[in-house]
Each structure stands twice: as structure tokens, then as C-alpha cells.
Residue frames relative to the residue before (quaternion, step in Angstrom):
aa qw qx qy qz dx dy dz
M 1.0000 0.0000 0.0000 0.0000 0.00 0.00 0.00
K 0.3765 -0.7240 0.5330 0.2236 3.59 -0.82 0.97
L 0.6394 -0.5396 0.3835 0.3911 3.56 -1.23 0.55
G 0.6492 0.5249 -0.3295 0.4411 3.60 0.92 -0.83
H 0.6436 0.5094 -0.3264 0.4687 3.58 1.03 -0.77
A 0.6445 0.5228 -0.3262 0.4527 3.58 0.96 -0.86
L 0.6607 0.4997 -0.3061 0.4691 3.58 0.97 -0.84
A 0.6469 0.5209 -0.3309 0.4480 3.59 0.95 -0.81
I 0.6523 0.5005 -0.3147 0.4744 3.58 0.97 -0.86
S 0.6562 0.5115 -0.3116 0.4590 3.57 0.91 -0.91
S 0.6671 0.5102 -0.3122 0.4440 3.58 0.88 -0.92
A 0.6486 0.5163 -0.3223 0.4571 3.57 0.97 -0.83
F 0.6573 0.5058 -0.3109 0.4642 3.56 0.98 -0.84
L 0.6774 0.4966 -0.2979 0.4536 3.56 0.89 -0.95
T 0.6279 0.5327 -0.3406 0.4539 3.59 1.02 -0.76
G 0.6392 0.5308 -0.3221 0.4538 3.55 1.03 -0.78
C 0.6348 0.5644 -0.3309 0.4111 3.58 1.06 -0.71
V 0.6907 0.5167 -0.3021 0.4059 3.60 1.00 -0.69
H 0.4474 0.6856 -0.4742 0.3240 3.62 1.18 0.09
S 0.7429 0.2708 -0.1780 0.5858 3.57 1.15 -0.57
I 0.0914 -0.8562 0.5081 0.0188 3.58 0.13 1.28
A 0.2247 -0.7619 0.5993 0.0996 3.52 -0.91 1.07
P 0.6700 -0.4441 0.3679 0.4674 3.61 -1.22 0.10
A 0.6018 -0.6160 0.3697 0.3488 3.55 -1.02 0.79
G 0.2818 -0.7851 0.5090 0.2123 3.61 1.03 -0.68
T 0.6629 -0.4764 0.3844 0.4311 3.55 -1.33 0.08
F 0.3954 -0.7399 0.4923 0.2322 3.58 -0.78 1.01
V 0.1213 0.7523 -0.6364 0.1199 3.56 -0.81 1.11
S 0.1266 -0.7879 0.5984 0.0717 3.59 -0.94 0.88
D 0.4669 -0.6390 0.5215 0.3190 3.57 -1.33 0.13
R 0.5334 0.5556 -0.4208 0.4793 3.56 1.27 0.42
P 0.7164 -0.1199 -0.6475 -0.2304 1.56 -2.41 0.75
G 0.5631 0.6412 -0.3868 0.3496 3.63 1.18 -0.10
F 0.6996 -0.4179 0.3558 0.4575 3.54 -1.33 -0.30
S 0.6640 0.5461 -0.3045 0.4101 3.58 1.09 -0.71
D 0.2442 -0.7062 0.6441 0.1636 3.53 -1.17 0.77
G 0.3648 -0.7251 0.5389 0.2253 3.57 -0.96 0.84
P 0.5712 -0.6137 0.4188 0.3490 3.61 -1.21 0.28
A 0.4727 0.7013 -0.4358 0.3078 3.62 1.23 -0.23
I 0.2787 -0.7510 0.5839 0.1321 3.55 -1.12 0.83
V 0.4830 -0.6196 0.5231 0.3305 3.59 -1.06 0.69
P 0.5255 -0.6547 0.4293 0.3329 3.66 -0.80 0.94
V 0.6031 -0.5802 0.4086 0.3643 3.55 -1.10 0.75
G 0.7902 0.2752 -0.2303 0.4968 3.57 -0.91 0.96
R 0.6551 0.4849 -0.3148 0.4864 3.60 1.26 -0.08
V 0.2164 -0.7495 0.6145 0.1173 3.55 -1.25 0.62
Q 0.0777 -0.8037 0.5898 0.0115 3.57 -0.94 0.91
L 0.1771 -0.7669 0.6124 0.0731 3.54 -0.98 1.00
E 0.0200 -0.7702 0.6375 -0.0049 3.57 -0.97 0.94
T 0.0909 0.8085 -0.5678 0.1248 3.57 -0.77 1.02
G 0.1148 0.8179 -0.5569 0.0884 3.58 -1.17 0.42
Y 0.3603 -0.6877 0.5913 0.2183 3.51 -1.44 -0.19
T 0.0407 -0.7899 0.6116 0.0180 3.57 -1.05 0.81
Y 0.1956 -0.7470 0.6291 0.0895 3.53 -1.09 0.90
N 0.0580 -0.7947 0.6041 -0.0051 3.58 -0.73 1.13
H 0.0478 -0.7913 0.6096 0.0086 3.56 -0.93 0.92
S 0.0809 0.7545 -0.6478 0.0677 3.53 -0.94 0.99
P 0.6927 -0.4791 0.3003 0.4477 3.64 -1.11 0.40
G 0.8438 0.1451 -0.1386 0.4978 3.56 -0.71 1.13
E 0.8004 0.2330 -0.1275 0.5374 3.62 1.19 -0.09
V 0.0955 -0.7399 0.6625 0.0674 3.53 -1.22 0.71
Y 0.0792 -0.8027 0.5911 -0.0020 3.58 -0.88 0.99
H 0.1196 -0.7798 0.6134 0.0363 3.56 -0.76 1.14
S 0.0316 -0.7712 0.6346 0.0394 3.60 -0.99 0.80
L 0.0557 -0.8173 0.5716 -0.0467 3.54 -0.51 1.27
G 0.6646 0.4484 -0.3731 0.4670 3.54 -0.66 1.15
E 0.2256 0.8119 -0.5281 0.1051 3.56 0.37 -1.30
I 0.2166 0.8397 -0.4745 0.1508 3.56 1.13 0.72
L 0.0218 0.7600 -0.6484 0.0386 3.52 -0.92 1.03
L 0.1147 -0.7665 0.6307 0.0394 3.57 -0.76 1.12
R 0.0469 -0.7951 0.6043 -0.0200 3.56 -0.80 1.08
A 0.0017 -0.7982 0.6019 -0.0238 3.59 -0.95 0.87
G 0.3649 -0.7238 0.5452 0.2138 3.56 -0.91 0.97
I 0.0757 -0.8255 0.5592 0.0099 3.59 -0.61 1.13
A 0.7642 0.0545 -0.0776 0.6380 3.60 1.32 -0.05
N 0.7166 -0.4676 0.2914 0.4277 3.59 -1.23 0.29
S 0.8000 0.2232 -0.1080 0.5464 3.59 1.09 -0.65
L 0.7078 0.4429 -0.2405 0.4950 3.60 1.21 0.29
E 0.0028 -0.7712 0.6365 0.0062 3.54 -1.06 0.83
I 0.3368 -0.6940 0.5961 0.2227 3.54 -1.28 0.52
R 0.1630 -0.7994 0.5772 0.0345 3.56 -1.03 0.88
A 0.0232 -0.7856 0.6181 -0.0177 3.58 -0.92 0.97
H 0.1544 -0.7834 0.5998 0.0527 3.56 -0.66 1.18
A 0.1949 -0.7555 0.6149 0.1146 3.59 -0.56 1.13
N 0.2671 -0.8288 0.4431 0.2133 3.51 1.40 -0.44
S 0.7017 -0.5537 0.3487 0.2820 3.52 -1.29 -0.30
Y 0.3639 -0.6021 0.6401 0.3088 3.44 -1.46 0.18
A 0.1588 -0.8251 0.5408 0.0386 3.55 -0.60 1.16
I 0.1063 -0.7530 0.6463 0.0629 3.54 -1.20 0.72
R 0.0939 -0.7905 0.6046 0.0254 3.57 -0.75 1.10
V 0.0827 -0.7703 0.6319 0.0230 3.57 -0.88 1.01
A 0.1419 0.7896 -0.5754 0.1587 3.58 -0.42 1.26
D 0.8389 -0.0293 -0.0219 0.5431 3.57 -0.75 1.07
S 0.6821 -0.5250 0.2575 0.4392 3.55 0.98 1.01
E 0.6026 0.5219 -0.3786 0.4703 3.60 1.22 0.32
N 0.2466 -0.7857 0.5553 0.1160 3.57 -0.89 0.98
S 0.0619 0.7538 -0.6538 0.0227 3.54 -1.16 0.71
G 0.0051 0.8212 -0.5693 0.0392 3.55 -1.10 0.62
G 0.2414 0.7626 -0.5819 0.1467 3.51 -1.32 0.23
L 0.6481 -0.5200 0.3930 0.3939 3.53 -1.34 -0.05
E 0.3890 -0.6640 0.5867 0.2520 3.53 -1.17 0.70
D 0.6471 -0.5004 0.3891 0.4236 3.57 -1.27 0.19
S 0.3929 -0.6818 0.5614 0.2563 3.56 -1.18 0.62
K 0.1955 -0.7794 0.5887 0.0880 3.59 -1.30 0.16
I 0.0931 -0.7664 0.6309 0.0766 3.56 -1.17 0.62
G 0.1208 0.8130 -0.5614 0.0964 3.58 -1.12 0.60
L 0.3439 -0.6984 0.5901 0.2139 3.50 -1.43 -0.07
K 0.1366 -0.7415 0.6452 0.1233 3.55 -1.27 0.52
Y 0.0758 -0.8051 0.5882 -0.0026 3.56 -0.78 1.09
R 0.3433 -0.7532 0.5266 0.1936 3.57 -0.75 1.07
L 0.2476 -0.7859 0.5570 0.1044 3.54 -0.80 1.11
R 0.8112 -0.0170 0.0665 0.5807 3.57 1.03 -0.77
N 0.3864 -0.7152 0.5389 0.2208 3.58 -1.00 0.86
E 0.6073 -0.5126 0.4535 0.4035 3.54 -1.34 0.18
S 0.0767 -0.7857 0.6125 0.0414 3.54 -1.19 0.56
T 0.3321 -0.7459 0.5435 0.1949 3.58 -0.78 1.02
E 0.5982 0.5875 -0.3556 0.4131 3.58 1.24 -0.33
N 0.7885 0.0876 -0.0415 0.6073 3.58 1.11 -0.66
R 0.1315 -0.8444 0.5176 0.0429 3.55 0.05 1.31
L 0.5283 0.6207 -0.4239 0.3949 3.62 1.23 -0.12
L 0.6839 0.4218 -0.2692 0.5310 3.59 1.19 -0.53
P 0.2980 -0.7992 0.4924 0.1731 3.62 -0.53 1.08
A 0.5300 -0.5073 0.5409 0.4114 3.49 -1.41 0.05
L 0.0919 -0.8220 0.5621 -0.0043 3.58 -0.91 0.94
S 0.0506 0.7506 -0.6588 0.0009 3.53 -1.21 0.71
V 0.2620 -0.7229 0.6105 0.1902 3.55 -1.26 0.47
I 0.1509 -0.7806 0.6044 0.0512 3.55 -0.98 0.94
G 0.0353 -0.7800 0.6248 -0.0033 3.54 -0.80 1.06
A 0.1001 0.8044 -0.5754 0.1089 3.58 -0.87 0.91
T 0.0841 -0.7635 0.6318 0.1039 3.52 -1.33 0.19
S 0.4349 -0.6652 0.5326 0.2910 3.53 -1.09 0.70
I 0.2625 -0.7147 0.6245 0.1741 3.53 -1.34 0.42
P 0.3870 -0.7658 0.4571 0.2343 3.63 -0.55 1.07
T 0.2208 0.7916 -0.5255 0.2204 3.55 0.44 1.29
G 0.4965 0.7035 -0.4043 0.3085 3.59 1.27 -0.06
S 0.6399 -0.5276 0.4117 0.3777 3.51 -1.38 0.19
A 0.6542 -0.4916 0.3943 0.4181 3.56 -1.28 0.37
G 0.7639 0.3153 -0.2580 0.5005 3.55 -0.89 0.93
L 0.7524 0.3260 -0.1939 0.5386 3.59 1.25 -0.32
T 0.6573 0.5054 -0.3143 0.4622 3.58 1.16 -0.51
T 0.4389 -0.6697 0.5286 0.2818 3.57 -1.21 0.53
R 0.3591 -0.7603 0.4532 0.2961 3.59 1.35 -0.28
R 0.7481 0.2359 -0.1969 0.5881 3.61 1.19 0.43
A 0.5708 -0.5645 0.4636 0.3749 3.53 -1.29 0.36
V 0.1443 -0.7673 0.6210 0.0694 3.57 -1.07 0.83
P 0.1625 -0.8132 0.5517 0.0894 3.63 -0.19 1.21
E 0.0182 -0.7901 0.6126 -0.0011 3.56 -1.19 0.57
V 0.0961 -0.7568 0.6439 0.0579 3.53 -1.27 0.56
K 0.0617 0.7995 -0.5962 0.0390 3.58 -0.96 0.82
I 0.3184 -0.6933 0.6116 0.2094 3.50 -1.33 0.48
A 0.1307 -0.7767 0.6140 0.0513 3.57 -0.91 0.99
A 0.0009 0.8122 -0.5805 0.0582 3.57 -0.82 1.03
N 0.0250 0.7721 -0.6320 -0.0617 3.53 -1.28 0.40
W 0.2606 -0.7589 0.5869 0.1083 3.50 -1.19 0.81
L 0.3310 -0.7039 0.5948 0.2027 3.56 -1.02 0.88
T 0.2519 -0.7847 0.5479 0.1432 3.59 -1.02 0.74
G 0.5467 -0.6200 0.3990 0.3970 3.58 1.24 -0.17
G 0.7232 0.3383 -0.2322 0.5555 3.57 1.30 -0.12
R 0.7622 -0.3582 0.2720 0.4655 3.55 -1.02 -0.81
V 0.6140 0.5546 -0.3320 0.4530 3.58 1.31 0.02
T 0.0573 -0.7631 0.6434 0.0212 3.56 -1.09 0.85
I 0.2412 -0.7568 0.5928 0.1331 3.56 -1.00 0.87
V 0.0759 -0.7930 0.6044 0.0024 3.57 -0.84 1.04
G 0.0383 0.8077 -0.5871 0.0386 3.57 -0.99 0.84
N 0.1345 -0.7674 0.6223 0.0762 3.55 -1.22 0.64
S 0.0011 0.7543 -0.6563 -0.0207 3.52 -1.24 0.56
G 0.1436 0.8283 -0.5207 0.1488 3.57 -0.56 1.13
I 0.2281 -0.7534 0.6043 0.1228 3.52 -1.33 0.35
A 0.0774 -0.7842 0.6153 0.0200 3.58 -1.09 0.80
W 0.2515 -0.7757 0.5682 0.1100 3.54 -1.13 0.77
G 0.8593 0.2029 -0.1354 0.4495 3.57 -1.01 0.86
G 0.3288 0.7841 -0.4814 0.2130 3.59 1.14 0.46
T 0.7963 0.2594 -0.1331 0.5300 3.61 0.89 -0.90
D 0.7591 -0.0784 0.0051 0.6462 3.58 1.24 -0.47
R 0.7335 -0.4662 0.2627 0.4191 3.57 -1.24 0.30
H 0.7582 0.3847 -0.2004 0.4868 3.57 1.09 -0.62
S 0.4835 0.6987 -0.4243 0.3130 3.60 1.23 0.00
I 0.1056 -0.7475 0.6520 0.0702 3.53 -1.28 0.59
N 0.1220 -0.7888 0.6015 0.0351 3.57 -0.80 1.07
F 0.1278 -0.7696 0.6220 0.0675 3.54 -1.04 0.83
A 0.0545 -0.8262 0.5602 -0.0253 3.60 -0.55 1.19
Q 0.0324 -0.7822 0.6222 -0.0017 3.54 -1.12 0.78
T 0.0507 -0.7739 0.6300 0.0401 3.55 -1.19 0.63
A 0.0298 -0.7524 0.6565 0.0459 3.52 -1.33 0.43
A 0.0290 0.8157 -0.5723 0.0789 3.57 -0.71 1.10
G 0.1993 -0.7472 0.6220 0.1229 3.52 -1.17 0.71
W 0.1389 -0.7990 0.5838 0.0378 3.57 -0.74 1.13
L 0.1339 -0.7787 0.6106 0.0532 3.56 -1.03 0.90
S 0.2972 -0.7314 0.5884 0.1748 3.57 -0.83 1.03
I 0.2172 -0.8149 0.5296 0.0911 3.57 -0.26 1.31
S 0.7620 -0.0879 0.0732 0.6374 3.56 1.10 -0.78
Q 0.7342 -0.3965 0.2885 0.4695 3.59 -1.24 -0.15
S 0.7861 0.3171 -0.1618 0.5052 3.59 1.11 -0.59
V 0.7450 0.3705 -0.2041 0.5158 3.62 1.19 -0.34
S 0.0237 0.7704 -0.6364 0.0320 3.55 -0.99 0.95
G 0.1569 -0.7802 0.5988 0.0899 3.55 -1.18 0.58
F 0.1036 -0.8095 0.5763 0.0431 3.56 -1.19 0.49
V 0.1358 -0.7111 0.6778 0.1287 3.50 -1.44 0.34
E 0.0528 -0.8365 0.5418 -0.0632 3.56 -0.85 1.02
L 0.1958 -0.7330 0.6390 0.1268 3.53 -1.24 0.66
Y 0.0931 -0.7960 0.5980 0.0127 3.56 -1.02 0.89
S 0.0014 0.7893 -0.6134 0.0254 3.56 -1.02 0.86
N 0.0016 -0.7734 0.6338 -0.0095 3.57 -0.97 0.90
S 0.0667 -0.8236 0.5629 -0.0192 3.57 -0.52 1.21
I 0.3528 -0.7001 0.5814 0.2178 3.56 -1.07 0.83
V 0.2250 -0.7962 0.5515 0.1065 3.55 -0.37 1.26
R 0.7899 -0.0381 0.0480 0.6101 3.57 1.06 -0.79
G 0.7368 0.4034 -0.3025 0.4505 3.55 -1.08 0.73
S 0.6807 -0.4866 0.3669 0.4065 3.54 -1.34 -0.16
G 0.5021 0.6507 -0.4810 0.3052 3.55 -1.30 0.21
L 0.4181 -0.7012 0.5307 0.2280 3.52 -1.34 0.24
D 0.4796 -0.6286 0.5275 0.3108 3.55 -1.12 0.70
S 0.1063 -0.7855 0.6050 0.0754 3.57 -1.20 0.49
R 0.0625 -0.7620 0.6444 0.0130 3.53 -1.20 0.72
A 0.0674 0.8112 -0.5761 0.0736 3.60 -0.89 0.86
I 0.1695 -0.7291 0.6485 0.1385 3.51 -1.35 0.37
D 0.0686 0.7970 -0.5978 0.0524 3.57 -0.98 0.77
G 0.0612 -0.7792 0.6226 0.0375 3.52 -1.34 0.22
G 0.1210 0.8091 -0.5679 0.0910 3.54 -1.22 0.38
F 0.4477 -0.6748 0.5343 0.2422 3.53 -1.37 -0.27
T 0.1497 -0.7236 0.6562 0.1529 3.51 -1.37 0.34
L 0.1369 -0.7754 0.6141 0.0550 3.55 -1.13 0.74
L 0.2795 -0.7503 0.5774 0.1601 3.58 -0.63 1.12
T 0.1071 -0.7786 0.6168 0.0417 3.57 -0.87 0.99
G 0.7690 -0.0170 -0.0275 0.6384 3.53 0.58 1.22
S 0.6866 -0.5102 0.3376 0.3929 3.56 -1.29 -0.12
R 0.8017 0.2718 -0.1244 0.5177 3.61 1.19 -0.37
A 0.7020 0.3906 -0.2857 0.5225 3.62 1.09 0.57
Q 0.0703 -0.8101 0.5817 -0.0208 3.55 -1.11 0.74
L 0.1919 -0.7183 0.6555 0.1326 3.52 -1.22 0.70
D 0.0287 -0.8155 0.5777 0.0171 3.59 -1.10 0.57
A 0.0548 -0.7659 0.6394 0.0383 3.53 -1.34 0.39
R 0.0404 0.7918 -0.6090 0.0228 3.56 -1.11 0.65
V 0.0945 -0.7584 0.6418 0.0625 3.55 -1.33 0.40
G 0.1011 0.8132 -0.5663 0.0881 3.57 -1.02 0.71
R 0.1810 -0.7730 0.5965 0.1177 3.52 -1.35 -0.01
S 0.5629 -0.5669 0.4778 0.3655 3.52 -1.30 0.40
I 0.1964 -0.7750 0.5877 0.1238 3.58 -1.09 0.68
K 0.4902 0.5907 -0.4650 0.4411 3.56 1.20 0.63
R 0.4556 -0.7239 0.4456 0.2644 3.57 -0.67 1.09
D 0.7167 0.4507 -0.2642 0.4620 3.58 1.02 -0.73
S 0.7691 0.2414 -0.1794 0.5639 3.63 1.22 0.02
P 0.0335 -0.8374 0.5456 -0.0017 3.60 0.48 1.18
G 0.2367 0.7574 -0.5890 0.1531 3.54 -1.22 0.50
S 0.1428 -0.7736 0.6110 0.0884 3.55 -1.29 0.29
F 0.0702 -0.7986 0.5973 0.0229 3.56 -1.24 0.39
F 0.0081 -0.7572 0.6495 0.0690 3.53 -1.33 0.30
G 0.0741 -0.8167 0.5721 0.0153 3.55 -1.18 0.52
L 0.1884 -0.7386 0.6383 0.1077 3.52 -1.36 0.45
G 0.0531 0.8356 -0.5445 0.0495 3.58 -1.03 0.66
F 0.2321 -0.7463 0.6144 0.1080 3.49 -1.41 0.19
A 0.0219 -0.7775 0.6282 0.0200 3.59 -1.15 0.66
R 0.0152 -0.7946 0.6058 -0.0373 3.56 -1.11 0.79
R 0.1718 -0.7801 0.5960 0.0824 3.56 -1.04 0.84
W 0.1420 -0.7736 0.6134 0.0711 3.56 -1.11 0.80
């Protein structure tokens, strides 16, 4: 399936969803960190999340422009997710290369809502997705890469929320590889429109080729009305044998 075909199918499906419009609900995005929250886009609503990230490591600079995620609520506890993803530019040893990354489709299903009565039990959702090998040569895996993750958040009774993810992916670096990824983030509500976060990220190669990665990042989100958000983040690798740093900017909007 070509990227344009995937986008056309996704757009047609999402357009069909907005015929029955639900209340907008509290605005929550899965940007800008590594962690996805358990919140579901309200049924009948469509949400666009997009951004840009600059990655720098010794001898290489990597730009990803787009990072497009379309989310649509199709039931009270279910949303469909379509990643058109990014146009990437790699600059290594003064040589430039670029092209599209692989796209991805998936679902998020809410397992449990938040509860102020028992804050030890988190809100939970499961996210299942698979990449579609539509990317350019040098950027595509040439095969589907399925993944499953659990997204959770804990209320603390104050302005702090804890968010965590735990997930597994198959075939990311070679056909037999298995990656296990975990995140933990603390979010602080600074005001009604501004929130900040600090996050730890870990990706381990359980089987197959590839390198483990560890990173720390932090940033802010700014609500610009009840259904739009700007965001920014900065971070760095915390593995001594693979130094690097990154920063990103993004935008999200719900209709």
C-alpha cells in the first residue's frame, strides 16, 4: 500500500466519523514526549498531532518533519490512529539523504478510567499498531513491524500526574528482533494552560541486532484555547557509548 493510498483511506474514515459529533472533552495529546497517555479522543472527534524533531549525534544530524498522528474516536473506549509520520533528512559526513519514513496504523482501547477514590489504581489503555513499509529506500524496514504497549497514568491528588508506558515490538531492526521499551514521566500543571514534564526513556534489544538506547527529556505544553496545543521539548542520550541530543516543536488540534 502506498503512503498516499493509506492517507486517503484514513481521511475518508476520519471524515465519516465526524457526522456524529460528541462534546469536545478535555484536550489531551500524545505529544510531545515518548510517552503516550491512556486518554481516548471522544467519539465523533478527530485530532491531529504534528511536529518537528532535530537529533544530533557524533557525525550525524537527523531531521524529522511531520510526525503526523491522526486520531479519531470511534466508540466510547476506542480510537483509531494513523501515523503518516515524517519526511526525514539525514546529514552524515557532509552527505545529505532524505525521504519518507514508514507510516503506521493502530488502535487505542481504554481498559480503565481514572478514579479519584483510589489513586493507587491507574487509568489504563492498550495500544496496538503496525508499521506499513511505505517509506523511502534507506528509511523503510521493508516489512510490517507490529507493536503493543500499555499506557497508564496515576493521579496524585495535586497538580502532578505520573505517566508510564511499557511496550514490545517485533522485527524493528531485523526479522527476528524483539524490542522492549519503557517510559516514565512526571507532569506538573503549572497553570490552566501551561504544563511541564520530565521523562525517562529506555529501549532494550531483547533479541536480534541493534543497540539499546536510554534518554532523558523534558518540556512544556501550552493550550491555545480549549482544543489546540503548542509544545516544545529537549533531551539527550544518557548512554555513555552513544552520546546525542535532540529538541522538538509541535502542534495539536481537535475538531
